[in-house]
N, C-alpha and C positions, 0 to 999 in steps of 0.2 A: 504494500500500500504506500502511496505517496504521502508526503507530509501534508499536502493540501488536497482538498477535494470538496466540491460543493454540489448541491442539488438545487436546481431552480424549479419552483412551483409556480404555475401560471393559473390564475383564477379569473373567470370572466363574470361580469355582473349579469345576473339573470333573475328577474322578478318572479319567475315561476318556481324557483327553489325557495325552500323555507329559510335558508341562510342568506338568500339574496345574491348568491354567487355559486358558481360551480367550478370544479377543478377541470382545467383543460388538459394539463399534462405536467409530467415531471421530467426534467432533463438533467442528466449528470454531466458535470464538468470536472473530470478527475484530476487535472493538473493545473487548476486555476488557484491563484491566491485571492485574498479578500479584495485587494485593489483591482485585480483583473476582473473579478465578478462585478464590481461596481461599474467598471467601464463597459462590460458586456451588457449589463442592464440598461445603461444609458443608450447604448446602440440599439438594443431591442425595442426600447420605448420609442425611439425616433423612427424606426422602420416598421415594426409589426404590432406592438401592443401599446396603443395610446392610453394615457393615464386615466381618462374618463371612463373607459370600458373594461380595463384589465387591472388586476393587482398582481404584482410580481414579488415573490419573497424567496430568499435563498437561505439554505441551512448547510452547516458542515455535514457532509455525507456520513462520516464515521465518527461515533462518539465512544468515549471510554466509559464502561460500566463495571460494576462489581457483581460477581457471581453470588447469588443468595446462599448457595449451599457451601461452597468452598472459600468464598471471600476473595478469590483471585480476580484481577482486573482483566477485561477483555474488550475487544472492539466490536461494535455492532452498528448497523445502519440506524440513523436517527428515527426513521419511521417504523421501526419494528414494534408491533403491538406488545403491550406489557405482558400479556398472558403467554406470548410466544417467546419470551426472552428469558434466558437463564438468570436474570436479575430478579425475577419474581418467584414467590413461593408457589404460585399457581402452576408454573412450568414444571416444578419438581413434584407436585402432589398428585399428578394424574397416574 
């Protein structure tokens, strides 16, 4: 795994949805730094995703968590559901 890595989430405003927006897609940028992601978002806003219709947010793709059973640290994706992660007791109790 590289030192850097981000995932871009794109949401579009949609009044038909309860939250008022829907997820359009998730895009991985494995070798981007934080500054490079900010530049990428500025570029995408000017070309594809106008601010009045879309919301863009980025997250570090890999986070460090602690195993609930052994206490060891490990890396996992930021969007791993809690019950599917070794950091939860639910994962180990089934």
